[in-house]
Every structure is written in structure tokens, then in C-alpha cells.
N, C-alpha and C positions, 0 to 999 in steps of 0.2 A: 328551133326545135329541134333539139337533139335527135340523132338519127336512134335507132332501137335496133338494140342486137336481141334475139328471141334465142332462150335457153330451153334445151332438150332434158337439161341434166341439173341437179341443185345447186350447182357452180361449175365455173369455170376457171382457170387460171390467168393470171393477165397475159402469159406468153400466149396461149390458147385462143384471147379474146385479141390480141393482135391481127394473128392469123385471119380467124373469122370475119371479121372485120374488113377485110383484105388491106389491110396497111401494110401488112409484111407478106412476102411470098412465101416463107416458110419459117418453121417453129425456131430452127437454128437461126434466125436474123434477131431474134426477140432478146437475145442477152446485149447484142449491138444498139439496137433501136433505143434500148430501154438506157444504154450509159450515153445517147447521142442525142436525145430528149426528153422533156419534163413532162410527167404524166402525172396527172391530179384525180387520185378516186374519192370521191365525195369532198373533194375541196382542200383534200392533203396530201401532198406529194407521196408519191411511193415507185421505188423502182425494182420491186422485188418480181421477176416474172413468174415467180411461184403463188403470188396474192392472189387470193380464190375473190372471185368476183361471182355475187348473188343477186338474184332479181330484186330491183331496185336500187342498186347500185348506180354511179353516175360516172362517167367517164371525161376525161378533157385532156387534149393534147392539142399544145400550140400546132396550129398549123393545120391541121388534120380535122378538127371540128370536136363536136359534144357526142357522148351516146350515152344511152341509157339500156340496162340491161333489163330485160322483161321474161318474164316465163308463159 
């Protein structure tokens, strides 16, 4: 079952998500992390740290698990 990540705002960026989900320690690590790991959002690969994630989006990261954005 995917881990749920709750939003307080309309959306967050993929970089902010990685920090919120405690996958990276700081926002500065996002660019490096995304260049080293395959990230799938709703089944499509996306490496843009500015990608907006909204409630209902599903994020899959190999080796880290599955997450779903909720509001």
C-alpha cells in the first residue's frame, strides 16, 4: 500500500515532495537525486524537480517505494 503524503497547499513541487517524504535531507539534494534515480509520476517518468504534484498524484521511486498525494 502506498505511503500517503498530505498537502497543506494546492500543490507542491517534486523537489519539495522528496524532502517532505524524507527521501532527501535538503532541497539542494533534489537535482542530484533526480539525476541518479528513476521517478515515475502517475506512471510516466519525470525528472523535473519543479513538476507540480497535486492531490491524487502517485509517485513511484525504485528502491524507495510508492507514495500518493492527499489533501
